[in-house]
Every structure is written in structure tokens, then in C-alpha cells.
C-alpha positions as CSV (number, residue, x, y, z in Angstrom):
1,M,-37.1,-5.6,23.7
2,K,-37.7,-3.9,20.8
3,K,-35.4,-6.1,18.7
4,L,-37.5,-9.1,20.0
5,L,-40.8,-7.6,19.2
6,L,-39.2,-6.8,15.5
7,A,-38.2,-10.3,15.1
8,A,-41.6,-11.9,16.1
9,S,-43.2,-9.5,13.8
10,L,-41.2,-10.2,10.9
11,A,-41.7,-14.0,11.5
12,F,-45.6,-13.4,11.4
13,S,-45.3,-11.5,8.3
14,V,-43.3,-14.3,6.7
15,G,-45.8,-16.8,7.5
16,A,-48.9,-14.8,6.8
17,F,-47.6,-14.2,3.0
18,A,-45.6,-17.2,2.2
19,E,-48.0,-18.1,-0.7
20,T,-46.8,-14.8,-2.3
21,T,-43.3,-14.1,-1.6
22,E,-39.9,-15.9,-1.7
23,E,-39.0,-18.2,0.8
24,V,-37.2,-16.6,3.7
25,S,-34.1,-18.5,5.6
26,P,-34.5,-19.1,8.8
27,M,-31.4,-17.0,10.0
28,A,-33.2,-13.9,8.5
29,V,-35.8,-14.1,11.2
30,S,-33.8,-15.5,13.9
31,P,-33.6,-13.4,16.9
32,I,-30.2,-14.6,17.7
33,A,-29.0,-14.0,14.2
34,S,-30.1,-10.2,14.9
35,Q,-28.6,-9.9,18.2
36,F,-25.2,-11.2,16.8
37,A,-25.5,-9.0,13.7
38,D,-25.2,-6.1,16.0
39,L,-21.9,-7.4,17.5
40,G,-20.7,-7.9,13.7
41,L,-21.0,-11.8,13.9
42,S,-22.8,-13.5,10.7
43,V,-24.7,-16.6,12.1
44,K,-24.5,-19.6,9.5
45,S,-26.4,-21.9,11.8
46,V,-28.2,-22.6,15.0
47,S,-28.8,-25.8,16.8
48,D,-29.3,-27.3,20.1
49,S,-26.4,-27.8,22.8
50,P,-25.9,-30.3,25.4
51,I,-27.0,-27.8,28.1
52,S,-30.8,-27.4,28.2
53,G,-31.8,-23.6,27.0
54,L,-28.6,-22.9,25.4
55,K,-27.9,-23.2,21.5
56,T,-25.0,-23.6,19.6
57,V,-24.2,-20.9,17.1
58,I,-21.7,-21.4,14.5
59,T,-20.7,-17.7,13.0
60,D,-18.0,-16.6,10.6
61,K,-15.8,-15.8,13.7
62,G,-16.2,-19.6,15.4
63,V,-18.6,-21.2,17.6
64,F,-20.0,-19.4,20.4
65,Y,-23.2,-20.1,22.7
66,A,-26.5,-18.3,23.3
67,S,-29.7,-18.1,24.9
68,P,-32.5,-18.9,23.1
69,N,-33.7,-15.0,22.4
70,G,-29.9,-14.1,21.7
71,Q,-29.7,-11.8,24.8
72,Y,-27.0,-13.6,26.6
73,L,-23.9,-14.9,24.8
74,V,-21.3,-17.3,25.9
75,Q,-17.8,-17.4,24.5
76,G,-15.3,-20.1,25.4
77,T,-15.0,-24.2,25.5
78,M,-17.5,-26.5,26.2
79,I,-16.4,-29.8,28.1
80,D,-18.2,-32.9,28.4
81,V,-16.3,-33.9,31.4
82,T,-17.8,-37.4,32.0
83,N,-17.1,-38.4,28.4
84,R,-13.8,-36.6,28.0
85,R,-15.0,-34.8,25.1
86,N,-14.5,-31.1,23.7
87,I,-17.9,-30.2,22.6
88,T,-17.0,-26.8,20.8
89,E,-13.9,-28.6,19.1
90,D,-16.6,-31.5,18.0
91,A,-18.6,-28.7,16.4
92,L,-15.3,-26.8,14.7
93,S,-14.3,-30.0,13.2
94,G,-17.5,-30.5,10.8
95,V,-17.2,-26.6,10.1
96,R,-13.4,-26.9,9.4
97,K,-13.9,-30.1,7.0
98,S,-16.4,-28.8,4.9
99,G,-15.0,-25.4,4.6
100,V,-11.5,-26.9,3.5
101,A,-13.6,-29.0,1.1
102,E,-14.7,-25.8,-0.6
103,Y,-11.4,-24.3,-1.2
104,Q,-9.5,-27.2,-2.5
105,D,-9.0,-25.7,-6.2
106,S,-7.5,-22.6,-4.7
107,M,-4.9,-24.3,-2.5
108,I,-1.6,-24.3,-3.1
109,V,-0.5,-27.9,-3.1
110,Y,2.7,-29.6,-2.4
111,K,1.9,-33.5,-3.1
112,A,3.8,-36.2,-1.5
113,E,5.0,-39.1,-3.9
114,N,3.7,-41.8,-1.7
115,E,0.7,-40.1,0.1
116,K,-0.5,-41.3,3.3
117,H,-2.1,-38.1,4.7
118,Q,-3.1,-34.7,3.8
119,I,-2.8,-31.3,5.6
120,T,-4.3,-28.1,5.1
121,V,-2.0,-25.4,6.4
122,F,-3.2,-21.7,6.8
123,T,-0.2,-19.8,6.3
124,D,1.6,-16.1,6.1
125,I,4.6,-15.3,4.5
126,T,6.1,-13.1,7.3
127,C,5.3,-16.0,10.0
128,G,8.7,-17.5,11.4
129,Y,7.2,-20.9,12.0
130,C,5.2,-20.7,8.9
131,R,8.9,-20.2,7.0
132,K,10.4,-23.1,9.3
133,L,7.6,-25.3,8.0
134,H,8.0,-24.7,4.7
135,R,12.0,-24.9,5.0
136,E,11.4,-28.7,6.3
137,L,8.7,-29.3,3.3
138,D,10.8,-32.1,1.9
139,D,10.6,-33.8,5.4
140,Y,6.9,-33.7,5.0
141,L,6.8,-35.2,1.6
142,A,9.1,-38.0,2.5
143,A,7.1,-38.8,5.2
144,G,3.9,-39.4,3.0
145,I,2.2,-36.0,3.9
146,T,1.0,-33.7,1.3
147,V,0.9,-30.2,2.1
148,K,-1.8,-27.9,1.1
149,Y,-1.7,-24.1,1.8
150,L,-4.3,-21.4,2.2
151,A,-3.6,-18.0,3.0
152,F,-4.0,-16.3,6.4
153,P,-2.4,-12.9,6.4
154,R,-2.0,-12.3,10.3
155,G,-2.0,-8.3,9.9
156,G,-5.3,-8.4,8.3
157,L,-6.4,-7.6,4.5
158,S,-3.9,-4.7,4.1
159,G,-0.5,-4.4,4.3
160,N,2.6,-5.9,2.9
161,G,1.8,-9.5,4.2
162,Y,-1.4,-9.3,2.7
163,K,-0.1,-7.9,-0.7
164,S,2.7,-10.6,-0.6
165,L,0.3,-13.4,-0.5
166,M,-1.9,-12.0,-3.1
167,N,1.2,-11.9,-5.5
168,V,2.1,-15.6,-4.6
169,W,-1.3,-16.9,-5.4
170,C,-1.5,-15.2,-8.7
171,A,1.8,-16.1,-9.6
172,D,2.4,-18.4,-13.0
173,D,4.1,-20.9,-10.9
174,A,2.4,-20.4,-7.2
175,A,4.3,-23.0,-5.6
176,S,7.7,-21.7,-6.7
177,A,6.7,-18.3,-5.4
178,M,5.5,-19.5,-2.4
179,T,9.3,-20.9,-1.7
180,E,10.6,-17.7,-2.7
181,A,8.6,-15.6,-0.6
182,K,9.2,-18.0,2.4
183,A,12.8,-17.6,1.6
184,G,12.7,-14.1,2.4
185,N,12.9,-12.7,-1.4
186,E,10.3,-10.5,-3.1
187,V,7.7,-11.6,-5.3
188,P,7.0,-9.5,-8.5
189,D,3.7,-7.6,-8.3
190,V,0.7,-8.9,-10.3
191,K,-1.6,-6.8,-11.9
192,N,-5.2,-7.1,-11.6
193,C,-4.7,-10.0,-9.0
194,Q,-8.0,-11.8,-8.1
195,A,-6.6,-14.4,-5.8
196,P,-9.0,-15.4,-2.8
197,V,-6.8,-14.5,-0.1
198,A,-9.8,-12.5,1.8
199,E,-11.8,-15.7,1.4
200,H,-9.2,-17.7,2.9
201,Y,-8.7,-15.4,5.7
202,Q,-12.3,-15.1,6.6
203,L,-12.6,-19.0,6.4
204,G,-9.7,-19.1,8.7
205,Q,-11.6,-16.9,11.2
206,S,-14.5,-19.0,11.1
207,F,-12.3,-21.8,12.3
208,G,-11.4,-20.1,15.2
209,I,-8.0,-19.2,13.8
210,S,-6.1,-16.5,15.1
211,G,-2.4,-17.2,14.4
212,T,-0.2,-19.1,12.0
213,P,0.7,-21.8,11.0
214,A,-2.5,-23.4,11.7
215,I,-2.5,-27.0,10.5
216,V,-6.0,-28.6,9.8
217,L,-6.0,-32.5,9.7
218,E,-8.1,-34.7,7.7
219,D,-10.8,-35.4,10.7
220,G,-11.2,-31.5,11.0
221,S,-9.2,-31.5,13.9
222,M,-6.5,-28.4,14.1
223,I,-3.0,-28.2,15.5
224,P,-2.5,-24.4,16.4
225,G,1.3,-24.4,15.6
226,Y,4.4,-25.8,13.9
227,Q,5.1,-29.4,14.2
228,P,8.1,-31.3,12.8
229,A,7.3,-33.8,10.0
230,D,8.3,-37.1,12.1
231,A,5.9,-36.2,15.2
232,L,2.9,-34.9,12.8
233,A,3.7,-38.2,10.9
234,K,2.9,-40.5,14.2
235,M,0.1,-38.3,15.1
236,L,-1.6,-38.9,11.8
237,D,-0.8,-42.6,11.6
238,Q,-2.3,-42.8,15.3
239,A,-5.4,-40.8,14.1
240,S,-5.8,-43.3,11.1
241,K,-5.7,-46.5,13.4
242,K,-8.5,-45.0,15.6
243,S,-11.1,-44.1,12.9
């Protein structure tokens, strides 16, 4: 209750002194943002959900639902049974498309010569199926699928997995370094490395990713796990026909 009164008081103060102070983000005075912050969640946006009285909350750890005052939190998938739609996935698809676009310049890219589709893969060095996908990279490229990598160290932002990904991204030839690392070979340490591996990891968490490989398709939908090139190509071709 004290938190709600504090939020209300803050909102009044902002309105009363709007002419003499800088504009304050709505998230700064949102009771939902305040309550979620106590749980370690950073709120990016709040919008109405299809259920009256329940808000859709986009955070740095994925999609949640909450009462307007932030007291009640719901974690899970919302399904529109009548229209056979995954409401939560629809919300995440938009977040993924915009998020992936922000990090285009820091991806390691293997471009297909006759490109038909692009996939963005959150990958780790120590992941068995990540290595399998990379061993079959030529199959993806031959199928016209450009593969773009973002980093997702499964062990978090410490340990050998994180360090290896940093060295790969900072290597002079990052694409070759990735191949060496996926083959189990050591990648030389790069001093003063400033690779955005932590940012990639946080981005993946906001997409709801918890394991690798995680494949984000062009429409923002995600496949949690390895898919062989021929099956993925068929899936992408079908998706293109529907759009």
C-alpha cells in the first residue's frame, strides 16, 4: 500500500511541476514498473491485454501480465482459443523483430550466395546442438538460408563459455574464430575485448530464451532448438507464402 501511495504522490509531483522540470517517462511513475523492479524486472512497456483488467507487460525477461496496480503478476502463455492464436507469442514476435534489428551490426554473419531467407541464431560455444548446426552450415547456405549469430552464453556472464564467446567476437576474423571454437579448438585471448556479448545475452533473455540454439525467424517467431536445413527451409518457404 505504501508503494502505491508513493507512486501516486510522485505522479502528482510530476504533474504539478511539469513546466519547470524535465519530462519524466511514464514507466518512472508506473505502479507496475515499481512493483516489478522489486522483483528485479525492468519494464519496457505496459499495454492492455485481451482480458479486461489485465495488462500486458514487456520486460527485460520476457512477457508477463499484471493487475493495473502491479500487485498481481501472471507468468505464462495466453491463448485465444476461438481464433487459435498464441497472444503471448504475438507480443514477443514484435519485440524480437525490433530487438534483432538493433544488433545487426554486431552479428557474425554467414551469407548464402542465393539468399532466400535469413535466420538469427542465439548460440553458445559449449552447446552440442549449436555445434551440430554449425557443422551443417554449408547445408543452410546451399538452401539459401543466411545464418546470423548472436551470443548467448548458457552459463551466464562468467566462466569459460562467456570468455570464449568474447574472444570469438573480438577476433580479427570472427567467422573463422567461430568455426574453430565450434570445432572444440581454443580461440586466442583478445586483450581489451569490448564485444557486446552481455548485451546479446540480455536481449535473448528479453525474448524468453533459456537455452541454445534459439532460432529467430524473419517474422519474429522463434524455434527453440536445432532444426536441419531441409526442414527449416520448408518451414521458411511456407511462412513466406502465408505472408
